[in-house]
Backbone of each chain as ProteinMPNN parsed JSONL, in Angstrom:
{"seq_chain_A": "GGIITQTPKFLIGQEGQKLTLKCQQNFNHDTMYWYRQDSGKGLRLIYYSITENDLQKGDLSEGYDASREKKSSFSLTVTSAQKNEMAVFLCASSSDRGGQDTQYFGPGTRLLVL", "coords_chain_A": {"N_chain_A": [[17.408, 22.124, 64.039], [18.226, 18.441, 63.308], [20.236, 16.224, 61.81], [20.582, 13.138, 59.326], [22.945, 10.953, 58.656], [24.455, 8.797, 56.555], [26.345, 6.002, 55.713], [28.509, 3.982, 53.543], [28.37, 6.101, 51.003], [28.027, 5.448, 48.435], [28.253, 1.682, 47.627], [30.051, -0.959, 46.855], [29.87, -4.281, 45.871], [30.78, -7.805, 45.922], [29.322, -11.074, 44.979], [28.135, -12.901, 47.468], [29.235, -11.477, 49.504], [29.465, -9.96, 52.831], [27.838, -7.437, 53.457], [28.013, -4.08, 55.383], [26.173, -1.277, 56.482], [25.575, 2.046, 57.574], [24.126, 4.111, 59.951], [23.44, 7.607, 61.21], [22.187, 9.396, 63.572], [21.406, 13.045, 64.982], [18.896, 13.617, 65.914], [18.133, 12.988, 68.444], [16.067, 10.825, 68.272], [13.61, 8.379, 68.975], [13.113, 6.164, 67.771], [14.373, 4.242, 64.712], [14.814, 3.287, 61.44], [15.247, 1.187, 58.587], [14.981, 1.056, 54.947], [14.394, -0.46, 52.205], [14.777, 0.431, 48.879], [13.752, -0.008, 45.513], [13.929, 0.476, 41.973], [11.845, 2.407, 40.836], [9.971, 1.491, 42.434], [8.126, 1.956, 45.736], [8.942, 2.263, 49.581], [10.277, -0.535, 51.12], [10.059, -1.921, 54.386], [12.837, -2.895, 56.153], [14.066, -3.144, 58.685], [12.866, -2.424, 62.26], [13.895, -0.193, 65.039], [13.011, 0.534, 68.263], [14.101, 1.52, 70.171], [17.446, 2.084, 71.802], [19.387, -0.949, 71.329], [17.11, -2.511, 70.784], [15.098, -4.411, 68.127], [13.431, -4.895, 65.596], [11.794, -6.691, 63.394], [10.989, -5.782, 59.954], [9.075, -6.131, 56.976], [10.813, -7.294, 54.981], [13.108, -8.728, 56.252], [14.523, -10.571, 55.94], [17.647, -11.971, 54.97], [18.973, -10.228, 55.977], [20.894, -8.588, 58.648], [20.432, -6.411, 61.715], [21.767, -3.529, 63.819], [21.186, -2.059, 66.917], [23.629, -0.112, 68.363], [23.584, 1.754, 69.905], [21.628, 4.704, 70.988], [21.677, 6.729, 68.927], [22.777, 5.737, 66.673], [22.287, 2.952, 64.079], [22.984, 0.153, 62.521], [23.203, -1.714, 59.157], [23.091, -5.011, 57.802], [23.797, -6.679, 54.909], [23.708, -9.708, 54.545], [24.384, -11.819, 52.852], [25.486, -11.016, 50.065], [23.246, -10.558, 46.688], [24.194, -11.459, 43.423], [23.98, -8.926, 40.846], [22.281, -7.412, 42.3], [20.727, -4.376, 42.789], [19.945, -1.615, 44.509], [18.775, 1.2, 46.594], [19.639, 1.717, 49.782], [17.65, 3.298, 52.521], [17.664, 5.11, 55.348], [16.111, 5.996, 58.092], [14.627, 8.177, 60.569], [12.58, 9.021, 63.679], [10.161, 10.353, 66.182], [9.297, 8.662, 69.44], [6.709, 8.501, 68.526], [6.51, 7.311, 66.495], [4.855, 6.101, 63.748], [3.28, 7.871, 63.517], [4.132, 10.536, 63.115], [6.696, 12.211, 61.663], [9.132, 11.013, 60.02], [12.801, 11.441, 59.311], [14.473, 11.402, 56.692], [17.42, 9.885, 55.56], [20.409, 10.387, 53.409], [20.367, 7.851, 51.564], [22.128, 4.672, 51.185], [23.423, 3.205, 47.842], [23.423, 0.444, 46.607], [25.447, -1.595, 44.601], [25.787, -5.078, 43.344], [28.446, -7.267, 41.984]], "CA_chain_A": [[17.412, 21.172, 63.518], [18.895, 17.345, 63.194], [20.496, 15.56, 60.285], [20.642, 12.092, 59.314], [24.019, 10.364, 58.073], [24.569, 7.231, 56.056], [27.429, 5.697, 55.01], [29.039, 4.808, 52.542], [27.158, 6.38, 50.22], [28.302, 3.878, 47.495], [28.858, 0.476, 48.162], [29.715, -1.992, 45.321], [30.038, -5.74, 46.486], [30.926, -9.401, 45.648], [28.084, -11.809, 45.41], [28.227, -13.721, 48.411], [29.77, -11.293, 50.311], [28.781, -9.433, 54.043], [28.388, -5.839, 53.584], [27.591, -3.32, 56.473], [25.589, 0.047, 56.176], [25.779, 2.779, 58.953], [23.499, 5.467, 59.783], [23.691, 8.139, 62.406], [21.09, 10.409, 63.453], [21.293, 13.448, 65.833], [17.781, 14.028, 66.494], [17.729, 12.263, 69.98], [14.854, 10.394, 68.309], [13.867, 6.865, 70.034], [12.853, 5.067, 66.406], [14.888, 4.361, 63.638], [14.215, 2.661, 60.36], [15.854, 0.426, 57.687], [13.757, 0.823, 54.097], [14.895, -0.409, 50.765], [13.954, 1.136, 47.692], [13.991, -0.6, 44.071], [14.07, 1.524, 40.862], [10.187, 2.597, 40.221], [9.322, 1.331, 43.607], [8.109, 2.667, 47.133], [10.085, 2.099, 50.369], [9.979, -1.359, 52.057], [10.66, -1.876, 55.689], [13.82, -4.408, 56.504], [14.302, -3.833, 60.064], [13.595, -0.998, 62.988], [14.08, -0.026, 66.723], [12.269, 1.838, 68.992], [14.899, 2.129, 71.126], [18.696, 1.29, 71.945], [19.456, -2.304, 71.55], [15.674, -3.151, 70.257], [15.328, -4.574, 67.176], [12.044, -5.042, 65.073], [11.552, -7.256, 61.904], [9.548, -5.576, 58.96], [8.316, -7.424, 55.578], [11.763, -7.785, 54.263], [14.283, -8.833, 56.935], [15.016, -11.995, 55.581], [19.084, -12.021, 54.252], [19.564, -8.892, 56.745], [20.963, -8.331, 60.113], [20.596, -5.362, 61.802], [22.25, -3.346, 65.101], [21.016, -0.557, 67.493], [24.157, 0.148, 69.306], [23.466, 3.119, 70.853], [20.47, 5.937, 70.407], [22.333, 8.03, 67.538], [23.261, 4.453, 65.402], [21.487, 2.074, 63.486], [23.188, -0.276, 61.284], [22.463, -2.861, 58.563], [24.229, -5.925, 57.516], [23.417, -7.95, 53.999], [24.39, -11.131, 55.019], [25.089, -12.297, 51.358], [24.758, -10.223, 48.381], [22.922, -11.304, 45.548], [24.615, -11.167, 42.374], [23.128, -8.144, 39.892], [21.239, -6.787, 42.889], [21.061, -2.935, 42.672], [18.956, -0.828, 45.515], [18.882, 2.293, 47.531], [18.911, 1.831, 51.348], [17.14, 4.361, 53.403], [17.927, 4.906, 56.848], [15.346, 7.124, 58.651], [14.618, 8.173, 62.108], [11.206, 9.438, 64.203], [9.923, 10.463, 67.751], [8.617, 7.897, 69.839], [5.343, 8.329, 68.011], [6.868, 6.396, 65.347], [4.337, 5.911, 62.65], [1.987, 8.822, 63.639], [4.944, 11.533, 62.951], [7.44, 12.531, 60.936], [10.302, 10.159, 59.635], [13.424, 12.031, 58.931], [15.415, 10.374, 56.224], [18.942, 10.002, 55.485], [20.555, 10.984, 51.65], [20.874, 6.854, 51.346], [23.328, 4.136, 50.612], [23.364, 2.781, 46.553], [24.099, -0.805, 46.683], [25.439, -2.712, 43.272], [26.488, -5.926, 43.537], [28.581, -7.256, 41.001]], "C_chain_A": [[18.403, 19.863, 63.388], [19.463, 17.149, 61.598], [20.719, 13.996, 60.72], [22.006, 11.345, 58.423], [24.442, 9.098, 57.636], [25.793, 7.06, 55.582], [28.166, 4.203, 54.737], [27.899, 5.183, 52.024], [27.164, 5.551, 48.749], [28.521, 3.053, 47.713], [28.69, -0.689, 46.899], [30.489, -3.259, 46.086], [30.273, -6.849, 45.732], [29.762, -10.16, 45.663], [28.654, -12.963, 46.401], [28.745, -13.029, 49.75], [28.861, -10.095, 51.554], [28.996, -8.074, 53.692], [27.58, -4.876, 54.869], [27.437, -1.951, 56.082], [25.605, 0.703, 57.197], [24.769, 4.069, 58.891], [23.234, 6.141, 61.361], [22.909, 9.084, 62.321], [21.127, 11.384, 64.768], [20.305, 14.358, 66.258], [17.372, 13.726, 68.092], [16.323, 11.599, 69.862], [15.357, 8.916, 68.657], [13.6, 5.823, 68.657], [13.99, 5.211, 65.23], [14.906, 3.32, 62.242], [15.19, 2.364, 59.464], [14.855, 0.353, 56.749], [15.137, 0.486, 52.697], [14.106, -0.175, 50.094], [14.665, 0.669, 45.932], [13.712, 0.554, 43.147], [12.36, 1.496, 40.536], [9.417, 1.865, 41.386], [9.259, 2.27, 44.778], [9.003, 1.854, 48.16], [9.797, 0.718, 51.018], [10.77, -1.377, 53.425], [11.401, -3.092, 56.001], [13.735, -4.557, 57.933], [13.672, -1.96, 60.47], [13.516, -1.201, 64.309], [13.638, 1.158, 67.214], [12.895, 2.284, 70.028], [16.106, 1.404, 71.229], [18.855, -0.244, 72.452], [18.214, -3.128, 71.047], [15.717, -3.397, 69.13], [13.608, -5.21, 66.623], [12.067, -5.418, 63.599], [10.644, -6.561, 61.055], [9.916, -6.311, 57.91], [9.43, -7.68, 55.041], [13.008, -7.73, 54.828], [14.93, -10.059, 56.486], [16.171, -11.588, 54.329], [19.712, -10.624, 54.566], [19.769, -9.281, 58.257], [21.078, -6.807, 60.455], [21.126, -5.006, 63.346], [21.838, -2.207, 65.499], [22.284, -0.917, 68.785], [23.832, 1.14, 70.493], [22.412, 3.847, 70.274], [20.85, 6.393, 69.145], [22.615, 7.026, 66.319], [22.352, 3.531, 65.083], [22.285, 1.465, 62.152], [22.515, -1.418, 60.672], [23.445, -3.622, 57.7], [23.532, -6.596, 56.234], [24.501, -8.693, 54.141], [25.013, -12.1, 54.121], [24.585, -11.677, 50.262], [24.648, -10.926, 47.433], [23.379, -10.71, 44.462], [23.261, -10.368, 41.512], [22.231, -7.457, 40.562], [21.746, -5.389, 43.034], [19.785, -2.373, 43.409], [19.469, 0.515, 46.317], [18.451, 1.884, 48.743], [18.972, 2.991, 51.816], [17.339, 4.203, 54.853], [16.801, 6.162, 57.517], [15.414, 7.022, 60.405], [13.349, 9.074, 62.433], [11.104, 9.455, 65.738], [9.538, 9.132, 68.05], [7.106, 7.564, 69.66], [5.221, 7.451, 66.912], [5.85, 6.43, 64.053], [3.425, 7.058, 62.336], [2.816, 10.026, 63.541], [5.738, 11.346, 62.065], [8.297, 11.33, 60.675], [11.149, 10.917, 58.769], [14.196, 11.292, 58.364], [16.802, 11.179, 55.628], [18.937, 10.069, 53.971], [20.385, 9.286, 50.848], [22.235, 6.241, 50.548], [22.926, 3.17, 49.04], [24.387, 1.625, 46.596], [24.252, -1.293, 44.973], [26.462, -3.786, 43.475], [26.996, -6.926, 42.203], [28.933, -8.931, 40.63]], "O_chain_A": [[19.58, 20.221, 63.351], [19.173, 17.76, 60.569], [20.94, 13.576, 61.856], [21.739, 11.293, 57.223], [24.809, 8.3, 58.499], [26.343, 8.002, 55.01], [28.345, 3.403, 55.655], [26.758, 4.84, 52.331], [26.144, 5.15, 48.189], [29.522, 3.207, 48.413], [27.713, -1.111, 46.279], [31.518, -3.149, 46.753], [29.809, -6.728, 44.599], [29.023, -9.812, 46.585], [29.511, -13.782, 46.069], [28.767, -13.611, 50.835], [27.83, -9.505, 51.228], [30.114, -7.566, 53.62], [26.426, -5.204, 55.144], [28.323, -1.382, 55.446], [25.664, -0.061, 58.161], [24.681, 4.848, 57.942], [22.938, 5.515, 62.379], [22.757, 9.704, 61.268], [20.904, 10.757, 65.803], [20.49, 15.461, 66.771], [16.434, 14.221, 68.718], [15.499, 11.619, 70.777], [16.463, 8.375, 68.692], [13.996, 4.661, 68.737], [14.411, 6.326, 64.922], [15.162, 2.198, 62.679], [16.109, 3.18, 59.4], [13.816, -0.204, 57.102], [16.232, 0.981, 52.429], [12.905, -0.367, 50.285], [15.737, 0.984, 45.417], [13.253, 1.587, 43.633], [11.809, 0.527, 40.014], [8.213, 1.667, 41.226], [10.058, 3.195, 44.923], [9.709, 0.925, 47.767], [8.755, 0.842, 51.662], [11.91, -0.93, 53.55], [10.839, -4.181, 56.12], [13.45, -5.616, 58.491], [13.76, -0.911, 59.831], [13.113, -2.268, 64.773], [13.762, 2.326, 66.845], [12.506, 3.202, 70.75], [16.107, 0.228, 70.865], [18.571, -0.682, 73.567], [18.318, -4.347, 70.913], [16.489, -2.607, 68.585], [12.845, -5.867, 67.332], [12.316, -4.602, 62.711], [9.453, -6.676, 61.343], [10.91, -7.035, 57.876], [9.222, -8.628, 54.284], [13.927, -7.052, 54.369], [16.055, -10.33, 56.907], [15.915, -11.119, 53.22], [20.546, -10.001, 53.91], [19.064, -10.04, 58.923], [21.667, -6.023, 59.711], [21.029, -5.91, 64.176], [21.964, -1.238, 64.751], [22.117, -1.635, 69.771], [23.902, 1.069, 71.72], [22.209, 3.686, 69.07], [19.988, 6.329, 68.269], [22.674, 7.427, 65.156], [21.515, 3.288, 65.952], [22.296, 2.008, 61.047], [21.595, -2.048, 61.195], [24.362, -3.126, 57.046], [22.497, -7.174, 56.568], [25.707, -8.516, 53.971], [25.866, -12.943, 54.402], [23.504, -11.805, 49.688], [25.465, -11.78, 47.09], [23.124, -9.515, 44.311], [22.099, -10.764, 41.425], [21.363, -6.851, 39.933], [22.915, -5.142, 43.333], [18.668, -2.638, 42.964], [20.667, 0.66, 46.561], [17.264, 1.67, 48.989], [19.944, 3.739, 51.714], [17.148, 3.131, 55.426], [17.004, 7.32, 57.151], [15.953, 6.23, 61.178], [13.007, 9.866, 61.556], [11.796, 8.74, 66.462], [9.406, 8.354, 67.105], [6.428, 6.749, 70.286], [4.192, 6.948, 66.46], [6.426, 7.03, 63.145], [2.898, 7.254, 61.241], [2.13, 10.943, 63.991], [5.648, 10.262, 61.489], [7.942, 10.433, 61.439], [10.731, 11.204, 57.647], [14.783, 10.447, 59.039], [17.11, 12.344, 55.377], [17.928, 9.9, 53.286], [20.275, 9.31, 49.622], [23.025, 6.774, 49.769], [22.015, 2.359, 49.212], [25.617, 1.668, 46.614], [23.274, -1.329, 44.226], [27.655, -3.592, 43.71], [26.131, -7.351, 41.438], [29.156, -9.272, 39.468]]}, "seq_chain_B": "SQWGEENLQALSIQEGEDVTMNCSYKTYTTVVHWYRQDSGRGPALIILIRSNEREKRSGRLRATLDTSSQSSSLSITAAQCEDTAVYFCATDDNNNRIFFGDGTQLVVKP", "coords_chain_B": {"N_chain_B": [[-0.387, -6.464, 50.741], [-0.788, -3.198, 51.908], [-1.406, -1.489, 50.09], [-3.862, -0.237, 47.314], [-2.932, 0.488, 44.687], [-0.235, -0.448, 43.119], [2.052, 0.043, 41.095], [4.15, 2.343, 40.083], [3.236, 5.588, 39.023], [3.199, 7.844, 36.332], [2.815, 11.338, 35.773], [2.693, 14.082, 34.032], [2.948, 17.368, 33.445], [1.965, 20.869, 32.614], [3.824, 23.528, 33.653], [2.381, 25.865, 35.76], [-0.051, 24.85, 35.443], [-2.841, 22.998, 37.547], [-2.474, 19.912, 39.735], [-3.532, 16.81, 40.947], [-2.803, 14.156, 42.946], [-3.583, 10.756, 43.874], [-4.211, 8.436, 45.96], [-5.145, 5.145, 47.702], [-6.0, 3.067, 50.174], [-5.882, 0.316, 51.813], [-6.278, -0.708, 54.913], [-7.001, 0.59, 58.416], [-6.427, 3.238, 59.048], [-4.458, 5.914, 61.31], [-3.453, 8.374, 60.589], [-2.404, 10.099, 57.395], [0.615, 10.12, 55.652], [2.516, 12.507, 53.451], [4.857, 12.241, 51.32], [7.707, 13.559, 49.781], [10.226, 13.109, 46.917], [13.26, 14.19, 46.004], [15.477, 13.341, 43.311], [18.118, 10.941, 43.881], [18.106, 11.477, 46.602], [16.672, 11.458, 50.083], [13.51, 10.48, 50.89], [11.004, 13.391, 51.861], [8.994, 14.694, 54.1], [5.906, 16.359, 53.462], [3.107, 16.754, 53.823], [1.376, 15.99, 56.589], [-1.7, 14.52, 57.376], [-4.26, 13.829, 59.791], [-6.314, 11.651, 60.938], [-8.971, 12.836, 62.131], [-8.905, 15.017, 60.118], [-10.542, 16.488, 57.54], [-9.21, 18.061, 55.356], [-6.176, 19.468, 54.562], [-3.748, 22.371, 54.607], [-0.942, 23.866, 52.751], [0.942, 26.12, 51.841], [1.091, 26.147, 48.446], [0.147, 23.372, 48.376], [-2.599, 20.913, 48.866], [-3.872, 18.603, 51.146], [-5.799, 16.093, 51.104], [-8.494, 13.716, 53.123], [-10.17, 10.931, 53.311], [-11.549, 8.773, 55.255], [-13.735, 7.408, 55.042], [-13.781, 6.12, 52.475], [-11.124, 5.014, 52.262], [-8.992, 6.738, 51.396], [-6.971, 9.334, 49.762], [-5.461, 12.453, 48.904], [-3.404, 14.488, 47.044], [-2.763, 17.614, 46.08], [-1.521, 20.101, 44.124], [-0.866, 23.533, 43.256], [-1.178, 25.722, 40.603], [1.603, 24.477, 39.339], [5.217, 24.439, 39.794], [8.277, 24.012, 38.167], [10.202, 23.323, 39.833], [8.467, 22.096, 41.423], [8.916, 19.092, 40.291], [9.398, 15.75, 41.129], [9.341, 12.726, 42.778], [6.353, 11.382, 44.373], [5.24, 9.97, 47.31], [2.515, 8.179, 48.966], [1.81, 7.497, 52.678], [0.921, 5.063, 55.157], [0.211, 4.508, 58.795], [0.618, 2.111, 60.966], [-0.281, 2.208, 63.569], [1.548, 1.051, 65.071], [4.319, 1.909, 65.343], [5.306, 1.545, 62.793], [5.289, 2.802, 59.291], [3.744, 2.362, 55.802], [4.38, 2.256, 52.726], [3.068, 3.794, 49.681], [3.853, 3.219, 45.83], [4.075, 5.292, 44.647], [4.529, 8.86, 42.916], [5.52, 9.57, 39.78], [6.185, 12.797, 39.169], [6.259, 15.349, 36.629], [7.143, 18.361, 35.952], [6.92, 20.72, 33.25], [8.538, 23.429, 31.464]], "CA_chain_B": [[-0.237, -5.411, 50.951], [-1.512, -1.755, 52.099], [-1.764, -0.307, 48.944], [-4.304, -0.784, 46.273], [-2.032, 0.541, 43.583], [1.282, -0.961, 43.417], [3.086, 0.54, 40.424], [4.812, 4.015, 40.07], [2.453, 5.981, 38.044], [4.046, 9.188, 36.018], [2.369, 12.432, 35.441], [3.855, 15.019, 33.041], [2.29, 18.666, 33.183], [2.663, 22.054, 31.983], [4.026, 24.787, 34.546], [1.291, 26.461, 36.078], [-1.097, 23.835, 35.865], [-2.831, 22.342, 39.035], [-2.578, 18.401, 39.468], [-3.638, 15.792, 42.01], [-2.131, 12.958, 43.053], [-4.415, 9.783, 44.368], [-3.898, 7.177, 46.612], [-5.981, 4.325, 48.025], [-5.042, 2.181, 50.938], [-6.399, -1.197, 52.411], [-6.174, -0.72, 56.163], [-7.242, 1.413, 58.756], [-4.881, 4.372, 59.318], [-4.848, 7.106, 61.939], [-2.494, 9.307, 59.908], [-1.811, 9.834, 55.972], [1.994, 10.953, 55.492], [2.804, 12.581, 52.114], [6.494, 12.959, 51.124], [8.467, 14.082, 48.326], [11.433, 12.492, 47.027], [14.097, 14.395, 45.082], [16.377, 12.304, 42.684], [19.475, 11.054, 44.469], [17.785, 12.25, 47.611], [16.038, 10.482, 50.552], [11.751, 11.033, 50.998], [10.975, 14.496, 52.962], [7.828, 15.16, 54.635], [5.507, 17.806, 53.036], [1.867, 17.148, 54.55], [0.666, 14.892, 57.406], [-2.982, 14.742, 57.764], [-4.563, 12.994, 60.587], [-8.101, 10.747, 60.437], [-10.041, 13.559, 62.147], [-9.059, 15.848, 59.487], [-10.681, 16.125, 56.365], [-8.288, 18.609, 54.267], [-4.751, 20.418, 55.301], [-3.121, 22.988, 53.591], [0.347, 23.788, 53.21], [1.096, 26.962, 50.71], [0.523, 25.295, 47.056], [-0.06, 21.929, 48.367], [-3.402, 20.606, 49.518], [-4.266, 16.943, 50.894], [-7.575, 15.518, 51.635], [-8.669, 12.544, 53.361], [-11.425, 10.328, 52.91], [-11.406, 7.652, 56.067], [-14.873, 6.322, 54.616], [-13.22, 5.384, 51.143], [-9.608, 5.003, 52.557], [-8.447, 7.162, 50.171], [-6.197, 10.727, 50.224], [-5.218, 13.119, 47.795], [-2.244, 15.787, 47.116], [-3.18, 18.747, 45.14], [-0.857, 21.054, 43.76], [-1.91, 24.277, 42.482], [-0.219, 26.22, 39.841], [2.865, 23.569, 39.382], [6.196, 25.016, 39.218], [9.432, 23.245, 37.926], [10.893, 22.41, 41.137], [8.105, 20.775, 42.06], [9.475, 17.674, 39.6], [10.028, 15.02, 42.087], [8.49, 11.643, 43.106], [5.519, 11.789, 45.499], [4.579, 9.117, 47.897], [1.769, 8.441, 50.343], [2.416, 6.4, 53.387], [0.049, 5.152, 56.146], [0.82, 4.054, 59.804], [-0.419, 0.739, 61.346], [-0.473, 2.484, 64.966], [2.862, 0.615, 66.18], [5.723, 2.828, 65.012], [5.831, 1.665, 61.771], [4.204, 3.063, 58.255], [3.767, 1.506, 54.938], [4.831, 3.626, 51.636], [3.022, 3.266, 48.346], [5.08, 2.926, 45.043], [4.777, 6.615, 44.423], [3.625, 8.874, 41.639], [6.557, 10.785, 39.141], [5.546, 13.995, 38.673], [7.51, 16.017, 35.995], [6.58, 19.877, 35.369], [7.673, 21.35, 32.178], [8.394, 24.717, 31.51]], "C_chain_B": [[-1.088, -4.135, 51.256], [-2.198, -1.209, 51.452], [-3.4, -0.773, 47.633], [-3.74, -0.496, 44.886], [-0.816, 0.499, 43.635], [2.184, -0.572, 42.245], [3.023, 1.897, 40.432], [3.785, 4.089, 38.605], [3.44, 7.338, 37.601], [2.496, 9.986, 35.572], [3.293, 13.476, 34.949], [2.59, 16.054, 32.722], [3.111, 19.703, 32.648], [3.068, 22.899, 33.342], [3.065, 25.644, 34.667], [0.083, 26.077, 36.159], [-1.158, 23.37, 37.269], [-2.911, 20.718, 38.627], [-2.756, 17.902, 40.707], [-3.483, 14.897, 41.684], [-3.192, 12.003, 43.979], [-3.808, 8.858, 45.186], [-5.049, 6.666, 47.513], [-5.333, 3.464, 49.118], [-6.106, 0.995, 51.611], [-6.849, -1.147, 53.683], [-6.539, 0.293, 56.926], [-5.886, 2.296, 59.349], [-5.315, 5.321, 60.446], [-4.035, 8.405, 60.964], [-2.324, 8.735, 58.219], [-0.306, 10.862, 55.997], [2.145, 11.307, 53.68], [4.252, 12.962, 51.814], [6.947, 12.914, 49.925], [9.642, 13.589, 48.2], [12.128, 13.389, 45.699], [15.187, 13.502, 44.287], [17.664, 12.45, 43.349], [19.302, 11.292, 45.932], [16.836, 11.226, 48.524], [14.608, 11.549, 50.326], [11.888, 12.409, 52.099], [9.456, 14.8, 53.194], [7.223, 16.233, 54.191], [3.953, 17.882, 53.718], [1.932, 15.925, 55.648], [-0.749, 15.337, 57.843], [-3.622, 13.614, 58.36], [-6.138, 12.398, 60.239], [-9.311, 11.821, 60.978], [-9.895, 14.763, 61.158], [-9.189, 15.352, 58.15], [-9.58, 16.705, 55.239], [-7.121, 19.242, 55.247], [-3.925, 20.788, 54.142], [-1.721, 23.8, 53.81], [0.88, 24.717, 51.853], [0.476, 26.367, 49.48], [-0.209, 24.057, 47.278], [-1.592, 22.1, 49.408], [-3.812, 19.403, 49.745], [-5.766, 16.822, 51.417], [-7.219, 14.085, 52.052], [-10.0, 11.913, 53.56], [-11.759, 9.112, 53.878], [-12.642, 6.608, 55.407], [-14.479, 5.204, 53.608], [-11.888, 4.891, 51.09], [-9.028, 5.579, 51.232], [-8.032, 8.671, 50.392], [-5.842, 11.258, 48.944], [-4.366, 14.285, 47.735], [-2.5, 16.517, 46.025], [-1.825, 19.55, 44.863], [-0.916, 21.841, 43.03], [-0.748, 25.225, 41.93], [1.369, 25.334, 40.157], [3.807, 24.539, 38.997], [7.4, 23.557, 38.679], [10.152, 22.587, 38.705], [10.002, 21.983, 41.777], [8.223, 19.163, 41.26], [10.056, 16.716, 40.842], [8.56, 13.488, 41.903], [7.689, 11.906, 44.459], [4.845, 10.556, 46.059], [3.845, 9.559, 48.987], [2.308, 7.277, 51.038], [1.133, 6.297, 54.344], [0.645, 4.383, 57.467], [0.028, 2.842, 60.138], [-0.318, 1.064, 63.365], [0.519, 1.592, 65.704], [3.977, 0.955, 65.488], [6.088, 2.543, 63.448], [4.955, 2.404, 60.387], [4.672, 2.474, 56.813], [3.784, 2.712, 53.72], [3.958, 2.748, 50.835], [4.105, 3.611, 47.518], [5.451, 4.335, 44.648], [4.203, 7.541, 42.751], [5.015, 9.608, 41.29], [5.942, 11.668, 38.716], [6.543, 15.112, 37.705], [6.473, 16.819, 35.447], [7.56, 20.588, 34.615], [7.395, 22.357, 31.929], [7.634, 25.481, 30.271]], "O_chain_B": [[-2.205, -4.131, 50.739], [-3.232, -0.591, 51.707], [-3.595, -1.964, 47.39], [-4.077, -1.23, 43.957], [-0.204, 1.404, 44.202], [3.335, -0.949, 42.467], [2.027, 2.554, 40.732], [3.583, 3.315, 37.669], [4.282, 7.798, 38.371], [1.447, 9.464, 35.194], [4.428, 13.689, 35.375], [1.591, 15.8, 32.049], [4.298, 19.698, 32.323], [2.214, 22.709, 34.208], [2.791, 26.293, 33.657], [-0.806, 26.679, 36.761], [-0.213, 23.275, 38.053], [-3.292, 20.302, 37.533], [-2.185, 18.472, 41.637], [-3.748, 14.451, 40.568], [-3.67, 12.627, 44.925], [-2.653, 8.557, 44.887], [-5.833, 7.456, 48.038], [-4.152, 3.15, 48.974], [-7.285, 1.317, 51.751], [-7.999, -1.578, 53.772], [-6.498, 1.317, 56.243], [-4.81, 2.006, 59.871], [-6.522, 5.539, 60.55], [-4.623, 9.486, 60.99], [-2.183, 7.579, 57.82], [-0.246, 12.053, 56.301], [1.908, 10.465, 52.814], [4.678, 14.069, 52.142], [6.488, 12.161, 49.066], [10.317, 13.517, 49.227], [11.644, 13.314, 44.569], [15.838, 12.841, 45.096], [18.282, 13.507, 43.48], [20.345, 11.322, 46.586], [16.269, 10.291, 47.959], [14.513, 12.696, 49.891], [12.729, 12.44, 52.997], [8.808, 15.184, 52.22], [7.836, 17.277, 54.414], [3.571, 18.977, 54.13], [2.619, 14.938, 55.385], [-0.952, 16.331, 58.54], [-3.662, 12.535, 57.768], [-6.883, 12.791, 59.341], [-10.426, 11.782, 60.459], [-10.768, 15.62, 61.304], [-8.578, 14.443, 57.589], [-9.132, 15.964, 54.365], [-7.231, 19.435, 56.458], [-3.52, 20.138, 53.179], [-1.438, 24.304, 54.897], [1.22, 24.088, 50.851], [-0.722, 26.092, 49.542], [-1.087, 23.685, 46.5], [-1.788, 22.927, 50.3], [-4.205, 18.808, 48.742], [-6.531, 17.558, 52.041], [-6.261, 13.401, 51.694], [-10.901, 12.604, 54.035], [-12.36, 8.241, 53.251], [-12.547, 5.386, 55.292], [-14.656, 3.988, 53.674], [-11.449, 4.386, 50.056], [-8.689, 4.936, 50.239], [-8.72, 9.3, 51.196], [-5.917, 10.552, 47.939], [-4.693, 15.182, 48.513], [-2.44, 15.949, 44.934], [-1.024, 19.429, 45.789], [-1.037, 21.437, 41.874], [0.303, 25.48, 42.518], [2.097, 25.606, 41.111], [3.561, 25.378, 38.13], [7.198, 22.36, 38.883], [10.689, 21.504, 38.472], [10.323, 21.399, 42.812], [7.609, 18.196, 41.712], [11.105, 17.006, 41.417], [7.5, 13.352, 41.292], [8.172, 12.484, 45.433], [3.931, 10.058, 45.403], [4.012, 10.533, 49.721], [2.965, 6.36, 50.546], [0.346, 7.242, 54.391], [1.58, 3.615, 57.239], [-1.076, 2.606, 59.646], [-0.301, 0.171, 64.212], [0.339, 1.389, 66.905], [4.614, 0.02, 65.004], [6.99, 3.166, 62.888], [3.754, 2.521, 60.631], [5.846, 2.139, 56.653], [3.285, 3.832, 53.832], [3.872, 1.526, 50.955], [5.125, 4.137, 47.961], [6.594, 4.701, 44.374], [3.666, 7.011, 41.779], [5.649, 10.174, 42.181], [5.088, 11.47, 37.852], [7.538, 15.615, 38.225], [5.453, 16.514, 34.829], [8.658, 20.987, 35.002], [6.209, 22.68, 32.002], [7.487, 26.703, 30.297]]}, "name": "protein", "num_of_chains": 2, "seq": "GGIITQTPKFLIGQEGQKLTLKCQQNFNHDTMYWYRQDSGKGLRLIYYSITENDLQKGDLSEGYDASREKKSSFSLTVTSAQKNEMAVFLCASSSDRGGQDTQYFGPGTRLLVLSQWGEENLQALSIQEGEDVTMNCSYKTYTTVVHWYRQDSGRGPALIILIRSNEREKRSGRLRATLDTSSQSSSLSITAAQCEDTAVYFCATDDNNNRIFFGDGTQLVVKP"}
């Protein structure tokens, strides 16, 4: 089996700050995803990548940048943190069949902006 | 939006009872995923049912898919306290991405 690691586990930022979240997977999966989860809500797709150096925008990409430096890693940047923002950011990976196969999730990064 | 129901729903049952959670979706999908999310953790797949399957079972779990009505259900038989979690359904767009519903918070009381 494999594992998805997300760092940091908790992230506290200031309004206007640029914040970077990191994700690593050892499944050797081609496709990786970043989702945002707000309290009491489902997951909303921010960015995904189907291979190294590929980036695809999701429904919530505004205000975020992403980078797929290598197959095993996918990072997400909040370009300007919004005051009182609080959410969980979840990273996932999947085989090249993407939406038709299992997505494996990391434990999440919890963001709080003061 | 992909989904007909947008708000997190909550269900509270007693241990040993059966429970069914429902999802409806708006556009064609080739597969419905059912995920479970425990508090403080990422979602984990529990059942994946494809458009050519009407029913799929895994232990005490049973998923159904009705493509004509664009709906799916997840049933748990003889629920146990450890089944307490948020359950999400998700559909794919045949283009590497899946869409999640808002989920159902299930609480199983001893």
